[in-house]
N, C-alpha and C positions, 0 to 999 in steps of 0.2 A: 503494501500498500505507498504508495507517495503522492504528494501535491503534485500535480504536472501541470498546473496553472490552467488556460484556455480551455475550453471545450464548446464543441458545436452540437446544438440539438435539430437534427434533423424533424419539423413536425410532420405528424402525419393529418391526414384530411380526416375531421369528423363530421357530424350534423350540422355544425353553424357555418359550414363554408360552402351550403348546400345550395345558399337562396339570397338572391342580393334586392334589397328592395330600393325603390325607386326615391330614395329619401334622406336627404342628408342630414345623420344624426351626429354630427362629428363634433360638434358645439354646445352639446347638452351642458346645462349646467351642473350637472350631479355628474362632477370628474373627479373624484376620488377612489385612488385605486385601490381593488379586494384587501384589504388588508386591517387587522384587529390589532392596533396602535396602544402602546404603554408608553407611560411619560416616568417610569421607576418600576423597582424590583416589584416583585408580587408580594403582598404581605399576607392573602390568604392565598387558599388552594385555589379558589375562584377566580384568581390574579393570573394564574399561570397559564400558557398558551398548549394548550393539546397538540399532541403530533401522535401519529398511529399507521398502521397499514394493516389496520384489522385481526392482526394475530398480537401485535406487538404496540405499548403505546409508551407515551412520557407526558411527563407535565414539567414544561421548564418555568422555569420562576424567576430566572434572571437575575440571580445576587449577585454581588460584584464583590467583595470580599469571600465570600463564602458563595457557591450555588447548589441546588438540589434539582436532578431531573428525575422525578418522581416514577417508577414504573411499573409496567402490569403485565402480564401475561393472561390474555382471553382464558386460559385452563385452568390456574390457578382457582381452588374451590375448597372448600372444607367438606368431608365425607367420602363414601365410598356409593358403589350400586346400591340402591335401597328395595324394596319390597312394600309396591303401592297398593295393597290389596287387603281388606280388610272382612274376613269372613263372617264377622256380626252385624255387616254393614245392612242386609236386607233386613233382617229383622227391626232394626233401629228405622231404615226407611219407609217398610209397612205400617209403623207406628206414626209418623212424619204424615204420610198422606191420610191415615185413619183421620187424625187431627185437623188436616188443611182440609177432606171433605165436611167434616163436622162445622166448619168455621171457624175453629179454633186456633186463629196464627199466631196468639202470643203462646198459646202453648206447644204448636207447631213448630216454633224458631228455638224454644229450650231443649225439644226433643231432639232437634236438627244439630246441635253439638257433639249427639253420640256420632255422626256422620265424618266429624275430622276428623284428623291425622297428622302426623306429623309436619312440623314447618319444613320451609325448603332449607338445601343448604348454602354456604353463603361465597360470596367471589370474596378474593382474597388479592394483597397487593403484591407483589413480584417484590420492589424494594429501592432502591435511592441509588443513582450517583452521585458521590460528596465530591465536592470542586473547591477547595480550599487553596485561596492565591496569594501570593506574597503581601507583605504590610503596605508595601504602598498602596494597595489599591482601595485602603480605606479612606484616603484621599482623594479618591476619585473627583471629576468635577460632573455634578448631578445635573448639570446644564449641556452635558454634549450625552447623559443617556438616551439612547431609544431600545427600543425592544417591539418588536412588529411578528405577527405570523401573516405570511402572504399565502392567502387561498390559492392565486393560480400559481404557485410551485411546489405548496404544502411544505414550507422550509420558515422557520422559527430563525431571525437573526436577533441580536444581542448588543449593541455598539456603546461604547463611551471611553471617556480621555484619562489617561491618570499621565498629571505633566501633558508633556508633546506628544505622546505614546497614545495612540487608539487601538482598543483591543477590540476584536472581532469573534462573534460567535456565532457559528450555523448549525441548526439542527434540522435533520428530518428523519423518518422511517420510512427504510427503502423495502417496498412488496417483492420487487423480483428476488433482491438477494437478503430477506427477511433481517435487516441488521437496522440497529439504531445509529446512525452519525453523527460525529459531531467535530467540529473541527473549526480550532482557537487560533487566532493568530496576532501579533503584536504590529504594529508599523516598523516598528524600528527592530534593527537586527538584534535579537539575543537579550530581549526584553518578557520573552515571556516563562513564568516561573510559579507552578501550583503543584500541590499534592492532588490525588486522586483515590478513592477507594470504594466499593459499595461495600453497600449495609443491606437488612431489611429487617419489619418487624416482626417476622418469621422465626421460627425455629432455624440458622443455619450456620456456618460456618462459612470463612473467608480465608482463601492463603495467593499468594502469589507463586504464578507460573514460569518459570522462567525469568526473563528480565524486561520483559515488559506486558505481562499479562495477570489478570486476577482472575478467578474462580470464584464464586461465591454459590454453594451446595446448602438446599435446604428443605423442608418438608410443609404441606401445610397440615393441619389439622385433621384426623380422621373421621372427627364429624364435630357436629358443631356445636363450638366450644373456643374462648380464645386461647391465643398461646400460650397463655402463662401458666395453665389447666394440661398442658401436654403430659405431664409428667403421668397422669393417670390416663391418658388416652391408649389404649393397649391396638386401637386400630391403625394401620397403617397408611397413611393419607397421601395426596398427589407429591411426589419428588420434583425438585425444579432445579437448573442452574444456569447462571447468568456467564458468562465469559466477557470481558471488558481487554479488549487490544488495544495499546498503547504504540502509537507513530509518531515520531519528531525530525523536524528537520534536517535532513545529511549534515553532518561536521558542524552542526552549531546546536549545543545545548546537550546535557545527560541527562540519563533516565537512573534515579534509585531505587532503589526497594528499601521500604520503611514495615518496620514491624511485621514483616514478613507478609503484612495486609496491603498495604500503601504501594503507590509508584507519587517518587516527586520527581517532576522535571524543573530542573533550572537550566537558565539562557537559554532560551529557544527560540526559534523566529515564528511556527506553528508547531500545532500538534493534532494529530487525529485519533478519536477515540469511536471503537466500534464496537459495541455492546451486544451480543447474540444471547437467546435464552431459547430456553425448551423445559419441559416438560415432562413425566412418563404418563402422561393421560393419553390413555388408548382407546376411547369411546366410551360411550355413557354406561356399556353392557361390561365394562373390564375394571375389576378390582386394582387397585394401584400396587397390591402385595402380588400382584400374577400379571402388572405388566412388565414384558419384555424390554420396553424402553430404557435406554440407557440416556439421560438428559444432558450428561456431562461431554459423553462422547459425540450425540447429537450437535451440542453447540458447536465443540472445539469441528466437528467436521464442516460445520457451515462457516466457520473462520477460514478452512484452509482452502473451501471450494471460492472463497472471494481474494486469496492472498495476493494473486498477480492483475487484480484489476485494481487500476488508479482510483484515485479516491474521484479525480475528476469524471470517471468513465462509471465508475459509480452513480453519480448522481444524474447523469447523463441518464442511465436507463430509469431510476427513478423518477424522471422528470417525464420521458416518456411514456410508462405506465400509467404515471396517474393523470396526466395532462391528456391522454385520450379519453380516457371518463369525464374528467372535468370541464374540458373544453366542448362539449358535446352542445350546454347549453348558454347561453349569456341573457342578460335581462338588461334592460337600462329603462330608466323612469323618467319622466322630467314633469314638473308644475307646469310648465308653461311652452308652449309652442314657439315662441318669440324666440328663444335660442335655436331654430331650426332655420337654416337657410336658405331651403327652398325644395319646391315638388322635384325639380328636373334638372338634380345635380349628379354628377359621376363621381363626387368624393367616398360615396360610400364604397366604394371597390373596395377599395383598400381594407376601410375595417371589415367589411364581410366575407373578403377573401381571405381572412387571418384574423384569426380571435387572438395569435399572438399579439398582433399590433395591437389587437380590441383594449387591452388589457396594458400594454406598453404607453399606451396616450393618454389613460387616466391619471395624469398627477395631478395628484390634489394637497393638500395641506396635510404636510408629515406634520406638524409639530402640535395637531390636536389628538389628542385619546380619543379612542373609539367609548371610553366609559362617560366622558364630558360629550363627546354629538350623543348617546342614549339620551344624558339626562336634558339636554335642550330639544330633544325631540319634541315633545308636548308642547313646544312654541314655533319651533322652525318644521316640522314635517317634514324632514330632509330625504327624499325619496331615494338616494343612496343609499344611506341608512338600508332601508330595506331591500335593495337590492343586495348586500352586503350578507344582513341576516339572510337572506333566501339562499346564498352561493351558500354560505356557510354550513346550513342544514347538509347542503350535498356533499363537502368537505368533510366533515364531521360522519357520514354515510361510508364516504368513501374508505378511509382513515380507521373504521369500529366494523367492517364487516365485508367482507373480501370471499372469492369462493376458494374452500376449504379450511375457513376458521368458523369458530364459536357465533352463535347471533349476537348481536347489538345487543346490550343486558339493558338494565335500569341506568347505567350511567355511561353505556356506549362499552367500552375497555378500561376506562379511566377511572380510578379507584385510588385512596391513600389509607383506606382504613380497614381493620381485620374487622367490625364490627358496624359496615355500613348502613345508610340508613335504606332501612326496605329488603337489606340484604342485598343488595341492587340484582337480586333477584328478575327475572324477566317474569312481571304480572301482564296475565292474557287477559283482562276484562278492559281493557283498553291501550296501556302502554309498549308492549312489546308489537303489537297491530300498527300502532300509531307510528315505530321506530323506522317501519317500512312501509310508511305511505308515499315518498318521495319516490320510493324506486324504479316504478314505473312512468309515470307523466313527467319525472323530471330525468330518464334518459340515464337511469345507472340499474338494467335489469340483471348485471352480472350479480350487483351487491346483494339481492335478495336471494341468493343461490344457498347461503348458510340458514335463511331459516325454511327454505324446503327440506333441507335435510335433518335439521330440527324435527320438523312434523313429522317424518319418517322414522324419527327415533320414536317421539311419542307414542305415535301409531303402537307402536312393541309393546310399550309398557301401559300405554291405554288401554289396549286389547285384555290385560290380565285385570286391570282396575274395572272394566265395564262387565266382563263374565262374572269375577267374585263379588263384588262392590254389589253388583246391580242386574245379575244374571240376564243380562242382554250379550246382545252379538255386535259386532264394530268395535270402538273405541272412543274411547272418552278422556278428556284431561279438565281440568278445573280451573283454577285460579292463578295462581302461582305455581313454576315450576325451576329448575335449575340445570346445571351441566349434565345431572343423573336423568334427565328425563322424566322429574316426579311426574304424575298423573293423576295421583289421589287427593283430595282436599286437604287444604292447608289447616294448622291447628284452629283452633277458636271459635269465633262466633260463626255463625249461618252468614253474618250479614255478608262477609265477603268470600267465608270459605266454600257456602255451598252453592257452587256455581256450576255448573258440568257442561257449559257451553263454549269454553277455553278453545277447545279443538275444534269446535265448527266455527268460531269465528276464524280462527289460523287457514282453515281449509278455502272460505272467499278468496285470499289470495292467492291460492293455486286458479282457481278459473279465469279472477282478475291478471294472472298474466297468462295466459293464454290469451284471454279478449284483447290485450294490449299486443300481442307479439304473434300470435295466429302459428305457437309451433302445438304443430298436429302430435310432432313423436315425444312433444313434454307432455302433453293431456293425456297421450294414451300410454306411456310408459311412468309417469311420477305423479299424476295430478290424479287421471280416474281412480286407479287401484285405491289411494288415501281417500278421495270424497266416496266412494262405496262404502267405507269403514265408519264415515263417519256417519253417511246417510243411513246407514245400515242402525247404527246405536243410536240415531236419534228418531226413525221408526218403531223400537221396542219402547226406547222412553216415555213416547207417547201416548197416554191414555184414553179409554174411552169415558168423559168426562159429561159436565153441565151443557144442556142444550145438544149434545149428538157431538159437540166438538171433543177433535181431540188435544188433550190440555197436556203440559209441563208439571208435573204435581212429586217432589216440591218445586217453587222457583223461586227466585230474590231478582231482583236486580239490583244489579252488583253496588254495593256498599251502602245502599239508602230505605231507609225504612220508614214504614208506614202508619197511621196510626188506626189499629183495626177498629171495629163496631163497638166494643166495647172500653172502648176509651184508651186503651192499652198498647205500646209501642213494640211493633215486629216487624221481620222481616222477612219471612216466608208465606208464603203464599200459592197462588197457580197461573200458569200462564202469564207471565210478566209480556210485554210489550217488546222489551227485550230479545228475549228465549224467541218468541216467534215468529222474530222479523229476522234473526238469526238462521231457524231452521227454513224460515220460506227462501230464504237465498240460495243455502244448501241445494233444496228439492229443485229450485231452476237451475240450476248450474248441472246438477248430475243432469238435468232432464237434455238441458243444450248441449253436454259434453256427449252424451250418448247417439245425439243425433249427430255429431260431429263422427262421430267413431262406428256410426250402426250399426249401435248396440239399443236401439230403443225397445226391441221387444225382452228385453232382458228382465227378468221378474221383479228385480230392484226396481224399475224404473215405473212398472206397473202397480206397484205395491206406492211407489212416491207419487203417482198420479189420480191413485185413488184416496190416498190421506191429505193431498192438495186442497182440494176444497173444503176440507171438515176444520183445516188451521183455524184456531182463534182469531177472529181479525183483531186490526189494529182500529181501536175505537174512541173516539171525542168524548171527553167529560163535558159535564155541567159547565165549567166555566167557559168550554170554548179551545181547552188545551187537548192536547194529545195524552192517554191516559196512559199512564207508568204500571200501571198494576192491572188486570182484568176487570177487576173490580173500582168504583171509581172511590179508592180509599182518599181518606185527609192526609194531605202533604203535608210533617211538621217541619220541612227544612225545602222549602220553593225554589231557595237559590242552591241545593246543591251543587255540587261540582260534578257528577258525573249526568250525560247524557243520553243516559242509554236508550231511551222510550226513541230516541230520532234516530236511531241505527238504521232504521229505513230509508233516510234522507241520504242520509251521508255516515258510512260508508258507503251503505247498502245503496237499493236501487228500487225500492220499493213503493217508494214515494217520490212523483214526480210531479214537475209542474203541470206537463203536459196530460199526462194521466189521473194523477190523484189530486185536483184543485184542494175541492175541500181540506185533505187534510194538509197539504201546504199551508192554507190557511191558520189550521190549528199546528202546527208545529211552529209557523213564525211568533204567533202568540207564545207557546209555551216556550221558546226563546225569550223571548221580551218577558215573561216570568223571571226565568231562571236568573236574568240580569247579567251584569257584566262581569262582577268578581270571579275571581277562583285561581285555581292554580293555571301554572305555563300549558299544558297539555287542555285545560279545559277550555282555553282561551282559544289555543288554534284549532280545537274543534268546533268552536263555534263561529269562528273565521268562516272554515268550509262551510258549516252546515247554513251560514248566510251567504254563500256564494252559492250554495247549492239553490237557494230560494230566488239565485240571482238579485238579491237584495243589497249592490253596493256601499250606499250609505252603512247601514250596520256590519258588513264586513271590516270595512276601513275602521270602524270606531274598535273592532274589537282587534287591528291590527296597532293600532297608535296605542289600544290599553296593554299592550304587553312592554313596549317602552319605557320601563320605570324601571331604572337604578337600583339593584336589592343591594343594600349596608350586609355584609357578612357580619358584621359585629351585630345585628338587630334584625336578623333576617326573619324570627317569626311576626316582625311587626308590617310583613307582604304577604299579598296574594301576589302569586306568577311573577314577572318581571324578570328582566336579563342581570347578569352580573357584569361584572367589567370587562369579561373573557367571551361575552355574548353567549354563556350556556345558561340555559333556562332553568327557571326557578317556580320549585312547587311553593312554598322551598322544600329543604333545602333543595339542593341541583338535582332534575332529570333530565335526561337527556330529548323522552319523546316529544316535547315542545318543539326542541328545535328542528324539527323533524318535521313534526306537525303543523310547523310555520310554513316552511318551503313547501311542502304539498300545497297549502292550504291558498298561498300566492298562486301556485299555478291551476288552482279549481277556481280562482277569479279571474283569470284571463282565458283558459282553456279549458270545455266539460265534452265531453263525449260519451256513447254506446257505440255497440257494434255499428250501428246506419249513421248516426247523427254527429255533426260533429259542430258546438257552439264555440260561439267568437269574441270574443270581450263579455261573456256573460255577465260578472261582478264587476266591472272596471269603474272606479270612482274617478269617475273624467276630470272632476274638479279638485282634484287629488295626482292624479298622473295623468293630464294632457296628454302629453306626448310619450312616448317611448316605442320598444323594439322586445319580441321577446323572440330567442329562437331557438330551436331544437327540442320543444316538446314533442310530449311523445299522446298520441290518441287511440284509441281502443280502434281494433279494426287493421292494427296494422302499418299506421302511415304517423311522419312525423309535420311537426306542425311549426311555422314560423311566422309572426303578426308585426306589423308593426302600425303602428295609429298617431295620428297629428290632430289637436284642440278636439280632444275627447271623439273623436269616430274614426273607427277602419279606416283606414290607406291602403294598405296592399296585405295579403297573406299569401304564402307562399306554401304546398303541401304536396308529401311525396310518399310515395313506397317503393322498397328497394326490389322486393320479388312477390311481392301480392299483387291483385286485381280488386280493388275494395268500392263498392259504390256506397257514397258520403253524401247524406242532406245537409248540406250548410246551411247556419242557423245565424242571421245576426240582427239583431233588431227584431222586424217581424217579420222580415225575409227568408224564405228558404230555398234552396235551390241545390237540386241534385246535380253530382257531380262523381263520373268515372275516373278514377285515379289510376293510370296506367302503370304498371311496374316499369321503372328504372326511368320516368320523367320525372320534372320538376313543375308544377303548376303555380301560378301565381294568379291572383283572383285581387280585381280593385273592389271598393268600399261598395260598388255594386252587386258586388259577386260574379261576377262576370269576369271570365279566364279571360285573358290579356296577355298571357302569355306561358309556353309550353317550349322546356328545353331539356335534352338527356341530362341525366346524374353526370356522365362522362365528362359533357361541359361544361354542367355546373361546379363540379370540382375541381376542376383547373384555377390552379391560383395564379 
């Protein structure tokens, strides 16, 4: 590994390059680059910069005299594979159902505790890279300090001066080479001196290997407990190893070994630190004690594989890999069209033919921290900050979920605590699903692959839970899970634990993936078998009930209580609106998938078709809102954070403006009743729901609502909001709202079903008067790019690479049918008239 100076990146063509609007946006006012900026080192974890490659993550604090890079490996969890069955559950289930049938809902709620199980296991931190610089750094010039996360390069840079010497640090995580890379340099030769070590909150040991490596080896608790209690832990947990490799400038400086566990650099020009990590985790069904994986050997082999690759080459590979994903979508928003030069300019050719130029062009004020921009958003409503947060969600998804990794958990992959909030466990009653909302419409389909792998694992354990606990076929998952694919109910209150719809909601992502990609092989080989098992459970779970309807019993609306007829609080009843909406979605998906695959005559499909008209309908309450439960119970908390009864509107498709206007009116009033307060994920769900109602005013109000800077020292005073590093707050930090925001902004600009494409359905015309979005995906396998001016559509480009879709284009009240032949880019004007068609091969020429 060496520092060989200059590098050259040969950029690949992406979806953003395939359409050039007849409009000059080059001097839009919101010209800040896509960077998250800080004017000082991090004081709190939520001030640090996240970097990651899906598997490995780091939080860069940017300290000067001493620095920490807090590390994560997405396979480090407590515990071992579990038994997620309860042979006593059928008796308890019968008791709960009997009480529900009698209308004794508080008693049914109490009896529901018998159906609970053990809690999930806990996501663990890997450790820290500790850097201690020489004493001169204590007196660094604070005015020179800069720290930034560049979303365009997925790189963190820290700069500051000590006297007349400028120090620079660069950090990124490479997916192609599975390494965390850091380069530290000084502007004057021989001025770089520091000590580096590895540490961890888990049981571990570290030692120097040779003259320039540190190896740290450790283990996770074999069961859910704090590391200090490991002496009583007889279960062998997941083992891990991290290796740090240190290289310095040739002939300038020396490396010394300190205390056999630290490396000390003196008088160097630059230093390169490469950190690799591995664990013994070998899938959710293999006990750590039986794993054949050797974490230290695997980590050392990874280092060996890159020893002949220069740092510059490593960085080029990192950029090429990352940017081929990130550069697929661009977004420009402007308050006013006064910044647009004119319609008939050719100045856009450079901008739209090269996304690299697009980002390089955006030279903004590099002295204002992002935290200050968030503070001022309530008054200036800077559209470029919306762009930044939109793209930040895409950055975080690329950084926390890649093919072959674990799913993005409650905090993505970033966690500093051995006992994190809510265990960092994937929660399946909104949070995990929201993490993947932007994967399809925001052109990151590959990032969803870990979710599908995870669903496959859940289906294996879930089939045992369904058979033993509920005496049904198929497979089931409840509200919370973990790396071991836990499928049984959580411990504790049925309010959250007794919710067997987690797997079904996840399965809607399988069908959505098909509708966006039209990948028949995926549908046949991966999606349909999982959908079959899910639907089979749901058919068995449904029982003949009141009025001849099929009902779910017991049933809860996630984490929300009602007042029973006897005046007592309860959470367990029957046929909650969310239950039935998810079941409708799954049944519809199975029938549609069967038609595609020629399996409409299957017995399962016929059973579903028989059951569909008997499903308990979505009803409107006396006050005009959507009923959350099958009965019009009194709601003790009308502003509750969950919006479960609106699932059919979003992310579902059973409530639509065209087909169910009365339900849409009721949904509108339901959102009004729920109010604007709530955690970050609730805020972003509301944005998407208002967007589906084509209500741009309220969608934007919720956008604005999210821009509230959270004080980490007093975060309990906040509901929702953003930290200084743009992580979204519940509080505390949960990453779901970062992803929900990105998906919701896309939903404001483009909506679709298999046949229809809605253009600018919830555009806040007075706030984002002009703009362009390029590279969004729509159902039916098409890519969409749109430009608008003075609040009205200007042009739209649509293409499909290998499909032949017929789409109905909707804008305002105009509807036009268009056949999109594969391999061509079609441009439509504001009247939805096709004004240009050119082959993709010509459009892609730069």
